[in-house]
SEKOLLUM-674781 format. One record per residue (C-alpha): residue in one letter; x, y, z. Coordinates in nm, 2 decimals, decimal comma, m for minus. Example, Ala and Ser with C-alpha at 12.3 -4.5 7.8 and 13.67 -1.06 7.14 Angstrom:
! SEKOLLUM-674781
+------+--------+--------+--------+
! code !      x !      y !      z !
+------+--------+--------+--------+
!    A !   1,23 !  m0,45 !   0,78 !
!    S !   1,37 !  m0,11 !   0,71 !
+------+--------+--------+--------+
This chain:
! SEKOLLUM-674781
+------+--------+--------+--------+
! code !      x !      y !      z !
+------+--------+--------+--------+
!    M !  m7,96 !   9,16 !   1,24 !
!    S !  m7,73 !   9,38 !   1,14 !
!    S !  m7,59 !   9,39 !   0,79 !
!    R !  m7,28 !   9,23 !   0,90 !
!    D !  m7,47 !   8,97 !   1,04 !
!    R !  m7,67 !   8,90 !   0,72 !
!    I !  m7,35 !   8,90 !   0,51 !
!    L !  m7,20 !   8,65 !   0,75 !
!    G !  m7,49 !   8,43 !   0,77 !
!    R !  m7,48 !   8,39 !   0,41 !
!    V !  m7,13 !   8,32 !   0,37 !
!    R !  m7,14 !   8,04 !   0,65 !
!    R !  m7,48 !   7,87 !   0,47 !
!    A !  m7,31 !   7,90 !   0,11 !
!    L !  m6,97 !   7,70 !   0,27 !
!    A !  m7,18 !   7,48 !   0,49 !
!    D !  m7,18 !   7,17 !   0,28 !
!    M !  m6,81 !   7,24 !   0,16 !
!    P !  m6,55 !   6,97 !   0,29 !
!    E !  m6,25 !   7,05 !   0,51 !
!    D !  m5,97 !   6,77 !   0,47 !
!    E !  m5,66 !   6,83 !   0,25 !
!    A !  m5,73 !   6,57 !  m0,03 !
!    A !  m6,11 !   6,78 !  m0,09 !
!    Y !  m5,87 !   7,05 !  m0,17 !
!    E !  m5,66 !   6,88 !  m0,39 !
!    A !  m5,92 !   6,76 !  m0,59 !
!    Y !  m6,07 !   7,09 !  m0,63 !
!    E !  m5,70 !   7,20 !  m0,75 !
!    T !  m5,64 !   6,95 !  m0,98 !
!    A !  m6,00 !   6,93 !  m1,16 !
!    V !  m5,97 !   7,28 !  m1,25 !
!    D !  m5,76 !   7,37 !  m1,55 !
!    R !  m5,46 !   7,61 !  m1,48 !
!    G !  m5,31 !   7,52 !  m1,81 !
!    Y !  m5,31 !   7,96 !  m1,86 !
!    A !  m5,09 !   8,06 !  m2,14 !
!    R !  m4,73 !   8,19 !  m2,05 !
!    E !  m4,67 !   8,46 !  m2,32 !
!    H !  m4,94 !   8,55 !  m2,62 !
!    G !  m4,77 !   8,43 !  m2,95 !
!    A !  m4,39 !   8,37 !  m3,07 !
!    R !  m4,18 !   8,66 !  m3,07 !
!    T !  m3,79 !   8,66 !  m3,14 !
!    T !  m3,58 !   8,86 !  m2,92 !
!    E !  m3,56 !   9,16 !  m3,11 !
!    Q !  m3,93 !   9,12 !  m3,13 !
!    S !  m4,01 !   9,18 !  m2,78 !
!    V !  m3,77 !   9,43 !  m2,73 !
!    D !  m3,97 !   9,59 !  m3,02 !
!    L !  m4,28 !   9,54 !  m2,88 !
!    L !  m4,19 !   9,67 !  m2,58 !
!    A !  m4,05 !   9,97 !  m2,71 !
!    E !  m4,42 !  10,06 !  m2,87 !
!    N !  m4,61 !  10,01 !  m2,57 !
!    L !  m4,36 !  10,21 !  m2,35 !
!    A !  m4,47 !  10,50 !  m2,61 !
!    D !  m4,81 !  10,42 !  m2,58 !
!    Y !  m4,83 !  10,50 !  m2,21 !
!    R !  m4,63 !  10,84 !  m2,32 !
!    A !  m4,31 !  10,74 !  m2,19 !
!    I !  m4,00 !  10,85 !  m2,37 !
!    V !  m3,80 !  10,56 !  m2,48 !
!    R !  m3,47 !  10,59 !  m2,63 !
!    R !  m3,21 !  10,33 !  m2,76 !
!    C !  m2,81 !  10,31 !  m2,75 !
!    T !  m2,56 !  10,10 !  m2,63 !
!    A !  m2,36 !  10,01 !  m2,32 !
!    E !  m2,06 !  10,27 !  m2,46 !
!    E !  m2,30 !  10,52 !  m2,57 !
!    L !  m2,52 !  10,57 !  m2,24 !
!    P !  m2,26 !  10,78 !  m2,04 !
!    E !  m2,27 !  11,03 !  m2,31 !
!    L !  m2,68 !  11,00 !  m2,36 !
!    L !  m2,74 !  11,04 !  m1,99 !
!    P !  m2,64 !  11,39 !  m1,92 !
!    R !  m2,77 !  11,47 !  m2,24 !
!    L !  m3,09 !  11,39 !  m2,11 !
!    L !  m3,01 !  11,58 !  m1,80 !
!    A !  m2,94 !  11,86 !  m1,99 !
!    E !  m3,26 !  11,89 !  m2,24 !
!    R !  m3,46 !  11,82 !  m1,86 !
!    G !  m3,26 !  12,11 !  m1,75 !
!    A !  m3,17 !  11,93 !  m1,45 !
!    R !  m2,95 !  12,06 !  m1,16 !
!    T !  m2,96 !  11,78 !  m0,93 !
!    V !  m3,03 !  11,38 !  m1,00 !
!    L !  m3,08 !  11,14 !  m0,73 !
!    V !  m2,86 !  10,84 !  m0,76 !
!    P !  m2,90 !  10,48 !  m0,60 !
!    P !  m2,59 !  10,35 !  m0,44 !
!    G !  m2,56 !  10,07 !  m0,68 !
!    L !  m2,58 !  10,27 !  m0,98 !
!    P !  m2,29 !  10,23 !  m1,17 !
!    P !  m2,09 !  10,55 !  m1,14 !
!    H !  m1,98 !  10,61 !  m1,48 !
!    W !  m2,33 !  10,58 !  m1,60 !
!    S !  m2,39 !  10,98 !  m1,47 !
!    A !  m1,99 !  11,03 !  m1,40 !
!    A !  m2,03 !  11,34 !  m1,70 !
!    A !  m2,34 !  11,47 !  m1,59 !
!    D !  m2,30 !  11,87 !  m1,51 !
!    A !  m2,64 !  11,81 !  m1,24 !
!    V !  m2,51 !  11,75 !  m0,84 !
!    R !  m2,58 !  11,41 !  m0,74 !
!    V !  m2,76 !  11,35 !  m0,46 !
!    H !  m2,74 !  11,00 !  m0,28 !
!    D !  m3,03 !  10,79 !  m0,16 !
!    R !  m3,03 !  10,84 !   0,21 !
!    A !  m3,32 !  10,69 !   0,49 !
!    A !  m3,28 !  11,05 !   0,65 !
!    S !  m3,45 !  11,21 !   0,35 !
!    T !  m3,76 !  11,43 !   0,37 !
!    P !  m4,01 !  11,37 !   0,14 !
!    N !  m3,97 !  11,79 !   0,08 !
!    E !  m3,59 !  11,74 !  m0,02 !
!    L !  m3,69 !  11,44 !  m0,25 !
!    D !  m3,91 !  11,71 !  m0,41 !
!    E !  m3,64 !  11,91 !  m0,48 !
!    V !  m3,49 !  11,70 !  m0,63 !
!    D !  m3,50 !  11,76 !  m1,05 !
!    S !  m3,45 !  11,37 !  m1,20 !
!    V !  m3,37 !  11,02 !  m1,05 !
!    I !  m3,17 !  10,75 !  m1,28 !
!    T !  m3,25 !  10,37 !  m1,15 !
!    G !  m3,21 !  10,08 !  m1,35 !
!    C !  m3,46 !   9,78 !  m1,32 !
!    A !  m3,54 !   9,42 !  m1,23 !
!    V !  m3,70 !   9,32 !  m1,51 !
!    A !  m3,94 !   9,48 !  m1,81 !
!    I !  m4,24 !   9,33 !  m1,98 !
!    A !  m4,28 !   9,34 !  m2,34 !
!    E !  m4,63 !   9,26 !  m2,37 !
!    T !  m4,77 !   9,54 !  m2,10 !
!    G !  m4,50 !   9,79 !  m2,16 !
!    T !  m4,41 !   9,76 !  m1,75 !
!    I !  m4,10 !   9,83 !  m1,60 !
!    V !  m4,06 !   9,66 !  m1,25 !
!    L !  m3,83 !   9,77 !  m0,97 !
!    D !  m3,76 !   9,55 !  m0,67 !
!    G !  m3,52 !   9,80 !  m0,45 !
!    S !  m3,20 !   9,66 !  m0,58 !
!    P !  m2,92 !   9,88 !  m0,49 !
!    D !  m2,90 !  10,01 !  m0,88 !
!    Q !  m3,32 !  10,08 !  m0,83 !
!    G !  m3,29 !  10,22 !  m0,45 !
!    R !  m3,54 !  10,30 !  m0,24 !
!    R !  m3,94 !  10,32 !  m0,38 !
!    R !  m4,00 !  10,65 !  m0,26 !
!    I !  m3,67 !  10,80 !  m0,50 !
!    T !  m3,87 !  10,70 !  m0,79 !
!    L !  m4,21 !  10,83 !  m0,68 !
!    V !  m4,14 !  11,18 !  m0,56 !
!    P !  m3,91 !  11,33 !  m0,82 !
!    D !  m4,07 !  11,45 !  m1,14 !
!    H !  m3,87 !  11,31 !  m1,37 !
!    H !  m3,72 !  10,95 !  m1,36 !
!    I !  m3,47 !  10,76 !  m1,63 !
!    C !  m3,51 !  10,42 !  m1,61 !
!    V !  m3,21 !  10,19 !  m1,79 !
!    V !  m3,32 !   9,86 !  m1,93 !
!    R !  m3,04 !   9,64 !  m2,01 !
!    V !  m3,16 !   9,48 !  m2,33 !
!    P !  m3,21 !   9,20 !  m2,37 !
!    D !  m3,16 !   9,05 !  m2,03 !
!    Q !  m3,39 !   9,25 !  m1,84 !
!    V !  m3,68 !   9,19 !  m2,12 !
!    V !  m3,95 !   8,94 !  m2,08 !
!    G !  m4,26 !   8,84 !  m2,31 !
!    S !  m4,52 !   8,84 !  m2,02 !
!    V !  m4,64 !   8,87 !  m1,66 !
!    P !  m4,61 !   8,53 !  m1,62 !
!    Q !  m4,24 !   8,51 !  m1,72 !
!    A !  m4,16 !   8,77 !  m1,52 !
!    L !  m4,30 !   8,68 !  m1,21 !
!    E !  m4,06 !   8,34 !  m1,25 !
!    R !  m3,77 !   8,66 !  m1,16 !
!    L !  m3,92 !   8,82 !  m0,88 !
!    D !  m3,88 !   8,80 !  m0,56 !
!    P !  m4,21 !   8,87 !  m0,36 !
!    A !  m4,09 !   8,93 !  m0,05 !
!    R !  m3,90 !   9,28 !  m0,18 !
!    P !  m4,06 !   9,59 !  m0,27 !
!    L !  m4,21 !   9,58 !  m0,61 !
!    T !  m4,31 !   9,89 !  m0,81 !
!    W !  m4,47 !   9,79 !  m1,14 !
!    I !  m4,45 !  10,10 !  m1,37 !
!    S !  m4,67 !  10,15 !  m1,63 !
!    G !  m4,61 !  10,47 !  m1,84 !
!    P !  m4,56 !  10,80 !  m1,64 !
!    S !  m4,79 !  10,85 !  m1,35 !
!    A !  m5,15 !  10,96 !  m1,46 !
!    T !  m5,50 !  10,97 !  m1,35 !
!    S !  m5,86 !  11,03 !  m1,52 !
!    D !  m6,13 !  11,21 !  m1,37 !
!    I !  m6,52 !  11,18 !  m1,41 !
!    E !  m6,49 !  11,33 !  m1,75 !
!    L !  m6,20 !  11,14 !  m1,87 !
!    D !  m5,98 !  11,46 !  m1,86 !
!    R !  m5,62 !  11,29 !  m1,78 !
!    V !  m5,39 !  11,44 !  m1,50 !
!    E !  m5,02 !  11,32 !  m1,51 !
!    G !  m4,77 !  11,36 !  m1,21 !
!    V !  m5,02 !  11,30 !  m0,94 !
!    H !  m4,91 !  10,95 !  m0,80 !
!    G !  m4,55 !  10,97 !  m0,92 !
!    P !  m4,31 !  11,13 !  m1,22 !
!    R !  m4,47 !  11,32 !  m1,43 !
!    T !  m4,21 !  11,24 !  m1,73 !
!    L !  m4,10 !  10,89 !  m1,77 !
!    E !  m3,77 !  10,81 !  m2,00 !
!    V !  m3,67 !  10,46 !  m2,07 !
!    V !  m3,34 !  10,40 !  m2,21 !
!    L !  m3,30 !  10,04 !  m2,35 !
!    M !  m2,99 !   9,99 !  m2,36 !
!    S !  m2,76 !   9,69 !  m2,56 !
!    G !  m2,42 !   9,56 !  m2,52 !
!    E !  m2,36 !   9,51 !  m2,16 !
+------+--------+--------+--------+
């Protein structure tokens, strides 16, 4: 008898006395308490935004704050500080956000190869939602975010979060806003990994630098 046969035999024996009717399943669902906490502690909107900024910084993301009026001046400055010569923009990104930038704008195209994307210095996107408790930015491929790959290949990602509309306190609250059928990307700080000796290496699976702009007033 193979290992596979032994494992499947154990599974069959373990399930042998389990009822298969729908009523039994519903009884099980009712018996299990699923009153999970939707959020840890009560916070005001301002406190949630502050917590988001704090957790993003803990993940080594660079956090900026500005108003909607200041954003078109801030983004070109961030690109200039980075020395970006090219910036990739999704099709639905508001044009005035990057209109004043000196960097050459590269559009999100299905025909772009990984090598072409790797040559882009920076990418600017919006987001779907930001989670305060975990310091997580979620992208869902909407027009202001573009294809998933454009935020994974370039080395510098600027993500604009509309405050407070796109900020939620917890993961359960974020899931209520997201469509599971869409291509969701969950970002908690710049891409990083550690080897067995806990030496941290950034930029392995995505951008080495993540700048999050918390934009209020739109």
